C-alpha positions as CSV (number, residue, x, y, z in Angstrom):
1,M,0.0,0.4,0.3
2,S,2.8,2.6,0.1
3,K,3.8,1.8,-3.4
4,Y,0.3,3.1,-4.3
5,K,0.6,6.1,-2.0
6,N,4.0,6.8,-3.0
7,I,2.9,6.7,-7.0
8,E,-0.4,9.2,-5.8
9,S,2.0,11.7,-4.5
10,L,4.2,11.7,-7.2
11,I,1.2,11.9,-9.3
12,E,-0.1,15.1,-7.6
13,K,3.4,16.9,-8.0
14,K,3.4,15.9,-11.7
15,K,-0.2,17.8,-11.9
16,S,1.3,21.1,-10.6
17,E,3.7,20.7,-13.6
18,V,1.3,20.6,-16.2
19,S,1.3,23.9,-18.2
20,D,0.8,23.5,-21.5
21,L,-0.5,20.2,-23.8
22,D,3.2,19.2,-24.2
23,T,3.6,19.0,-20.6
24,L,0.4,16.9,-20.1
25,E,0.7,15.1,-22.8
26,K,4.6,13.8,-21.4
27,F,2.3,13.7,-18.2
28,R,0.1,11.0,-19.7
29,L,2.8,8.8,-20.8
30,N,4.8,9.4,-17.6
31,F,1.9,7.5,-16.1
32,L,0.1,5.8,-18.5
33,G,2.4,4.9,-21.5
34,K,3.1,1.4,-22.4
35,K,6.1,2.0,-19.5
36,G,4.5,4.4,-17.5
37,E,4.3,4.3,-14.1
38,I,1.0,2.9,-13.9
39,S,1.2,0.4,-16.7
40,L,4.4,-1.5,-15.0
41,L,2.7,-1.6,-11.4
42,M,-0.3,-3.4,-13.4
43,K,2.1,-5.8,-14.8
44,E,3.1,-6.7,-11.7
45,L,-0.3,-8.0,-10.7
46,S,-0.3,-11.4,-12.0
47,Q,2.5,-12.4,-9.7
48,L,-0.3,-12.0,-7.1
49,D,-2.5,-14.3,-5.9
50,A,-6.2,-13.6,-7.3
51,D,-7.5,-12.3,-3.7
52,A,-3.9,-9.4,-3.5
53,R,-4.5,-8.6,-7.4
54,K,-8.3,-8.1,-7.5
55,Q,-7.6,-5.7,-4.2
56,Q,-4.7,-4.3,-5.6
57,A,-6.6,-4.0,-9.5
58,E,-9.3,-2.5,-7.7
59,E,-6.9,0.5,-6.5
60,L,-4.8,1.5,-8.9
61,N,-7.6,1.2,-11.7
62,I,-9.3,4.3,-9.0
63,I,-5.4,5.4,-9.6
64,K,-6.0,5.5,-12.6
65,D,-9.1,6.8,-13.7
66,S,-8.7,9.7,-11.4
67,V,-5.3,10.2,-14.5
68,L,-7.6,9.5,-17.5
69,K,-10.1,12.1,-15.4
70,F,-7.0,15.4,-15.0
71,V,-5.7,15.0,-18.6
72,K,-9.3,14.9,-20.3
73,D,-10.1,17.8,-18.3
74,K,-7.1,19.7,-18.4
75,T,-6.9,19.7,-22.1
76,A,-10.0,21.1,-22.4
77,E,-9.2,23.2,-20.0
78,L,-5.6,24.2,-22.5
79,Q,-7.7,24.0,-26.1
80,N,-9.5,26.6,-24.2
81,E,-6.9,28.8,-23.2
82,A,-5.2,28.2,-26.6
83,M,-8.7,28.9,-28.5
84,Q,-9.2,32.6,-26.8
85,G,-5.6,33.1,-26.8
86,Q,-5.8,32.8,-30.9
87,L,-9.4,35.4,-30.7
88,T,-7.7,38.1,-29.1
89,S,-4.5,37.5,-30.9
90,E,-6.3,37.2,-33.8
91,S,-9.2,39.9,-33.7
92,L,-10.2,42.0,-36.1
93,D,-11.1,45.8,-34.7
94,L,-14.1,46.6,-37.2
95,S,-14.9,50.1,-35.4
96,L,-11.0,51.0,-36.7
97,P,-10.6,53.9,-39.0
98,V,-10.3,52.8,-43.4
99,N,-8.6,54.4,-45.5
100,S,-10.7,55.1,-48.6
101,Q,-8.2,55.8,-50.9
102,N,-7.4,51.3,-50.8
103,G,-10.4,50.2,-51.7
104,T,-12.4,51.4,-54.9
105,I,-15.8,50.4,-56.8
106,H,-15.1,48.3,-59.7
107,P,-16.6,49.9,-62.7
108,V,-18.8,47.3,-63.8
109,T,-20.8,47.3,-60.0
110,Q,-20.1,51.0,-60.9
111,V,-22.4,50.6,-63.6
112,I,-24.9,48.2,-62.5
113,E,-26.0,51.3,-60.2
114,E,-25.2,54.1,-62.6
115,V,-28.4,52.7,-64.9
116,I,-30.8,51.1,-61.9
117,A,-30.7,55.2,-60.9
118,I,-31.5,55.9,-64.0
119,F,-34.5,53.4,-64.7
120,G,-35.9,53.6,-61.3
121,D,-36.4,57.2,-62.5
122,L,-38.5,56.3,-65.4
123,D,-40.6,54.0,-63.1
124,F,-38.9,50.3,-63.7
125,F,-38.4,48.0,-61.3
126,V,-35.2,45.6,-60.9
127,A,-35.9,42.1,-61.0
128,E,-33.7,39.0,-60.6
129,G,-32.7,35.3,-61.2
130,P,-31.1,32.6,-61.1
131,E,-27.7,32.0,-62.7
132,V,-28.9,28.5,-63.8
133,E,-31.5,28.4,-65.7
134,T,-33.8,25.8,-67.4
135,D,-33.5,25.0,-71.2
136,Y,-36.9,26.3,-71.2
137,N,-36.7,29.6,-69.7
138,N,-33.7,30.3,-71.1
139,F,-34.4,29.7,-74.7
140,T,-37.8,27.9,-75.3
141,A,-40.1,30.3,-74.1
142,L,-38.3,33.1,-75.8
143,N,-39.6,31.3,-79.0
144,T,-36.3,30.4,-79.6
145,S,-36.1,27.3,-81.7
146,E,-34.8,24.2,-81.2
147,H,-32.6,24.0,-83.9
148,H,-31.1,27.7,-83.3
149,P,-27.4,27.8,-83.1
150,A,-27.1,29.5,-79.3
151,R,-29.0,26.4,-78.7
152,Q,-25.4,24.3,-79.8
153,M,-23.2,23.1,-77.1
154,H,-20.2,25.3,-79.1
155,D,-22.3,28.5,-77.8
156,T,-23.6,27.2,-74.2
157,F,-22.6,26.2,-71.7
158,Y,-25.0,23.2,-70.4
159,V,-24.9,21.8,-66.7
160,N,-25.0,18.4,-66.0
161,S,-28.5,18.5,-63.8
162,S,-31.9,19.1,-65.1
163,T,-35.5,20.9,-62.6
164,D,-38.5,19.0,-64.0
165,N,-36.9,16.6,-66.9
166,M,-35.8,20.5,-68.0
167,P,-31.5,20.0,-68.8
168,N,-30.2,23.1,-66.9
169,V,-28.0,25.8,-68.7
170,L,-26.2,28.5,-67.4
171,R,-27.5,31.3,-68.8
172,T,-26.8,33.8,-71.4
173,H,-28.6,36.6,-71.3
174,T,-31.2,37.8,-68.7
175,S,-34.7,37.6,-70.7
176,P,-35.6,34.2,-68.2
177,V,-36.3,37.0,-65.4
178,Q,-38.9,38.3,-67.7
179,I,-40.2,34.7,-68.2
180,R,-40.3,34.2,-64.1
181,S,-41.6,37.7,-63.4
182,M,-44.6,37.3,-66.7
183,L,-45.3,34.4,-65.1
184,K,-45.4,35.2,-62.0
185,Q,-46.7,39.6,-62.2
186,K,-49.8,40.6,-64.3
187,P,-49.3,44.0,-66.3
188,P,-48.2,45.8,-66.7
189,I,-45.2,45.0,-65.3
190,R,-42.3,47.9,-66.1
191,L,-39.0,46.3,-65.0
192,I,-34.9,46.1,-66.0
193,A,-32.8,42.5,-64.9
194,P,-29.1,43.2,-64.3
195,G,-27.1,40.2,-63.4
196,K,-24.3,37.8,-64.7
197,T,-24.2,35.8,-68.2
198,F,-22.7,33.5,-69.9
199,R,-21.1,32.2,-73.5
200,R,-18.4,30.0,-74.6
201,D,-16.5,33.4,-75.8
202,D,-13.1,35.2,-75.3
203,D,-11.1,37.5,-77.1
204,Q,-10.7,41.7,-76.3
205,T,-14.2,42.1,-76.9
206,H,-16.4,39.3,-75.6
207,T,-15.3,37.0,-72.2
208,P,-17.0,33.7,-71.0
209,M,-19.3,35.8,-67.9
210,F,-20.4,38.8,-68.5
211,H,-22.8,41.2,-67.5
212,Q,-26.0,42.9,-69.1
213,V,-29.1,44.3,-68.0
214,E,-32.7,43.9,-70.0
215,G,-35.2,45.6,-69.4
216,L,-39.7,44.6,-70.1
217,V,-42.4,47.2,-70.3
218,I,-46.2,44.8,-70.6
219,D,-48.8,46.8,-70.9
220,N,-51.9,48.0,-73.7
221,E,-50.7,50.0,-74.9
222,S,-47.0,51.2,-75.2
223,N,-45.3,51.0,-79.3
224,M,-42.0,51.6,-80.4
225,S,-42.2,54.8,-80.3
226,H,-41.9,54.7,-77.0
227,L,-38.9,52.3,-76.8
228,K,-37.4,54.8,-78.3
229,G,-37.9,57.6,-76.6
230,C,-37.2,55.6,-73.4
231,L,-33.4,54.5,-74.5
232,E,-33.3,58.3,-76.1
233,T,-33.9,59.3,-72.5
234,F,-31.4,56.2,-70.5
235,L,-28.5,57.0,-73.1
236,K,-28.8,60.9,-72.3
237,S,-28.5,60.0,-69.0
238,F,-25.9,58.2,-68.8
239,F,-23.5,59.1,-71.3
240,E,-24.6,62.3,-69.7
241,T,-24.9,64.7,-72.4
242,D,-28.4,67.0,-73.6
243,S,-27.7,65.9,-77.6
244,L,-27.1,62.1,-79.2
245,K,-27.8,61.2,-82.4
246,M,-29.5,57.0,-82.2
247,R,-30.8,55.4,-85.2
248,F,-32.6,52.0,-85.3
249,R,-31.3,49.2,-87.5
250,P,-33.8,46.3,-88.3
251,S,-32.4,43.1,-87.4
252,H,-34.1,39.7,-85.5
253,F,-34.0,38.2,-82.0
254,P,-36.9,35.7,-81.8
255,F,-38.5,36.8,-78.9
256,T,-39.3,40.2,-80.6
257,E,-41.0,41.6,-83.6
258,P,-39.9,43.7,-85.2
259,S,-36.5,44.2,-83.8
260,A,-33.7,46.0,-83.9
261,E,-30.0,47.5,-83.4
262,V,-29.4,50.7,-81.4
263,D,-26.8,53.0,-83.2
264,I,-25.5,55.8,-81.1
265,G,-23.2,58.5,-82.9
266,Y,-19.3,59.4,-82.2
267,K,-16.6,60.8,-83.1
268,K,-12.9,60.7,-81.7
269,K,-10.8,63.7,-80.7
270,G,-7.2,62.8,-80.5
271,N,-7.5,58.8,-78.0
272,Q,-10.9,60.5,-77.0
273,L,-13.8,59.4,-77.5
274,I,-16.7,61.5,-77.6
275,I,-20.4,60.2,-77.9
276,G,-23.3,61.6,-79.6
277,E,-22.5,63.4,-81.6
278,G,-20.2,63.0,-85.2
279,D,-21.0,60.8,-88.0
280,D,-19.1,57.4,-87.1
281,W,-21.9,55.1,-85.1
282,L,-21.8,52.2,-82.7
283,E,-23.3,50.0,-82.3
284,I,-24.9,49.5,-78.3
285,L,-27.7,47.0,-77.2
286,G,-31.0,45.5,-78.9
287,C,-34.3,45.7,-78.6
288,G,-37.9,45.3,-80.3
289,M,-41.2,45.0,-79.2
290,V,-42.2,41.7,-77.6
291,H,-43.4,38.7,-79.7
292,P,-46.5,37.4,-79.7
293,N,-45.6,33.9,-79.1
294,V,-43.6,34.9,-75.8
295,L,-46.5,36.2,-74.4
296,K,-48.3,33.0,-75.2
297,N,-45.9,31.1,-73.0
298,V,-46.4,33.1,-69.9
299,N,-50.3,33.2,-70.2
300,I,-50.1,36.9,-71.5
301,N,-53.2,37.5,-73.9
302,P,-51.3,38.8,-76.8
303,D,-54.5,40.0,-77.8
304,E,-55.1,42.5,-75.0
305,Y,-51.4,43.4,-74.7
306,Q,-47.8,43.8,-76.0
307,G,-44.8,46.0,-74.5
308,Y,-41.3,45.7,-75.8
309,A,-37.7,44.3,-74.8
310,F,-34.5,45.3,-74.5
311,G,-30.5,44.3,-73.3
312,M,-27.0,45.6,-73.6
313,G,-23.4,44.8,-72.1
314,I,-22.9,46.6,-68.7
315,E,-18.7,46.0,-69.6
316,R,-19.3,47.4,-73.3
317,L,-21.4,50.5,-71.3
318,A,-18.0,50.5,-69.1
319,M,-15.8,50.5,-71.9
320,L,-17.0,53.4,-74.3
321,K,-18.3,55.6,-71.0
322,Y,-15.0,55.5,-68.8
323,G,-12.7,54.5,-71.7
324,I,-11.0,51.1,-71.4
325,S,-10.6,49.2,-74.3
326,D,-9.9,45.8,-73.7
327,L,-13.0,43.6,-71.6
328,R,-10.5,41.3,-70.4
329,T,-8.8,43.6,-68.3
330,F,-12.1,43.9,-66.4
331,F,-11.5,40.6,-65.0
332,D,-7.5,40.3,-64.7
333,N,-8.1,41.7,-61.0
334,D,-5.5,43.8,-61.0
335,L,-5.7,46.1,-57.5
336,R,-4.2,49.0,-60.0
337,W,-6.6,48.8,-62.7
338,N,-8.9,49.0,-60.5
339,K,-7.8,52.3,-58.5
340,H,-7.2,53.7,-61.6
341,Y,-11.0,52.9,-63.1
342,G,-12.9,52.2,-59.7
343,F,-14.9,54.5,-58.2
344,S,-15.3,56.3,-54.7
345,S,-17.8,54.1,-52.3
346,I,-19.2,56.9,-50.8
347,N,-20.0,58.5,-54.7
348,I,-23.4,56.9,-55.2
349,P,-24.9,57.1,-58.5
350,S,-28.0,59.6,-58.8
351,L,-29.9,62.1,-61.3
352,I,-30.2,64.6,-59.0
353,G,-25.9,64.9,-57.9
354,D,-23.4,63.5,-60.4
355,L,-24.4,60.2,-62.2
356,S,-21.2,58.8,-62.2
């Protein structure tokens, strides 16, 4: 028994020397390892008779259990202390003042906010939808034939999944948002749908992922003259000019009829591009009257309602307005580029103040 009292005294002494997880592990091995004090005493029990072995085994197991409990409790305590120390040392005081020069608003974000501000003033609301869309919403509901080139895999990213037995795609435009909105809301409808879109394209003027904003008006009186007036108001406000040469060229889109491409006049003055003046033309967007088949596909009677739609690329608007020559630089994650072309976070686009 004196031998066990000695080991109990030794255990208490060694407990006081435990200060971290390393010394705790040494403590455990010292008593519970293969050559630990308690382990060796357990081996000696085989040399005793049955009664003595039973009695001393019970005493040793009590001592062993106390050591195990200490190791478990101390481990939790030390781990908690280490975590609290790490949280304290790595904490970030969000109340600290931030140097506003360290971050700027990306031109894409800025232009989206400018577009929203202008159309918001024209009584449009912002609609959103998923970036992974059904083939039906992206093509079929928009009067796009089964054999249209845009549906081929060399143009569209198909996703290895389906929704309600319809294949999924990465949306190629934000027009599916219009479909979803018309299915949920009865006319009149006045919306814009800004967001990311995806197509298999990559060069100086195209990227696999880009941003679009599309607009939709559905009521019982809108016509091409209303469409022209709406776009003229938008383009004058966006490019911040009182005069704007604009022309409509006949075109074809499956979801509008008649359809048109819109060009705006410009001229070059040195390396500067002056929008709204001159005899040269820039293609800026596509538009048209909503095709009756599209209205039928969303359960809107084309004999009662009509409307117009338009769409334009956000990056293209940004390039023209802010003199950015290469589309790919938008996505290079170059802080120097963003500092040069970026905008102050406190400069919120407004038609009352400066738009940009």
